[in-house]
MARRO-660563 format. One line per 10 residues: their letters; for each residue x, y, z of C-alpha. Coordinates in steps of 0.1 Angstrom, whole numbers, plus 5000, padded with zeros to 4 digits. Example, Ala and Ser with C-alpha at 12.3 -4.5 7.8 and 13.67 -1.06 7.14 Angstrom:
REM residues 2
as	5123 4955 5078; 5137 4989 5071 $
END
This chain:
REM residues 86
mtemtwellt	5127 4777 4897; 5092 4789 4907; 5079 4821 4894; 5065 4845 4920; 5031 4859 4911; 5018 4891 4925; 4984 4902 4936; 4971 4938 4941; 4966 4944 4978; 4955 4981 4976 $
kvydrieaem	4958 5014 4959; 4969 5046 4976; 4974 5082 4964; 5003 5092 4986; 5038 5080 4978; 5050 5083 5014; 5021 5062 5027; 5028 5036 5000; 5065 5034 5011; 5055 5031 5047 $
mksalealei	5031 5003 5038; 5058 4985 5019; 5082 4989 5048; 5057 4976 5073; 5049 4946 5051; 5085 4938 5046; 5091 4939 5084; 5065 4911 5086; 5085 4892 5059; 5059 4899 5032 $
saelaqesvg	5075 4911 5000; 5059 4941 4985; 5062 4960 4952; 5049 4994 4943; 5038 5004 4909; 5027 5038 4895; 5022 5053 4861; 5055 5067 4850; 5042 5102 4846; 5029 5101 4882 $
stmpvsfgkf	5064 5094 4895; 5081 5122 4874; 5055 5150 4878; 5038 5156 4912; 5002 5145 4906; 4978 5141 4935; 4946 5130 4919; 4933 5106 4893; 4948 5075 4877; 4983 5091 4875 $
aeihvfvpke	4984 5095 4912; 4975 5059 4920; 5002 5038 4936; 4994 5001 4935; 5008 4979 4963; 5014 4943 4952; 5022 4913 4974; 5030 4877 4965; 4998 4856 4960; 5009 4831 4987 $
kfeeasvwlk	5011 4860 5012; 4979 4878 5001; 4957 4866 5029; 4983 4875 5056; 4988 4909 5040; 4950 4915 5038; 4948 4910 5076; 4976 4935 5081; 4959 4960 5057; 4925 4957 5076 $
nyledttesk	4943 4964 5109; 4962 4992 5094; 4931 5009 5079; 4912 5005 5113; 4941 5021 5131; 4943 5049 5106; 4905 5056 5109; 4907 5056 5147; 4936 5081 5146; 4917 5104 5122 $
edidei	4887 5103 5146; 4909 5112 5175; 4923 5142 5157; 4888 5154 5147; 4879 5154 5184; 4907 5178 5193 $
END
């Protein structure tokens, strides 16, 4: 049996965004795991180390996930610029 090794794809500070990223990656058949300091998941913390949510993907899928993340971040930036223009 081979052991799956994980690599950190990104860090985010919003649990909902992390869950959406995980769902999008899994829709592309890229497994994803979220990790957060335990205090951050029990008490609402929105800044600092306790708020960080780490998104991990399997090492063998890291390159594919990185391409997805780049596109995701570009789309997010464009959406924020569109909102600013309103």
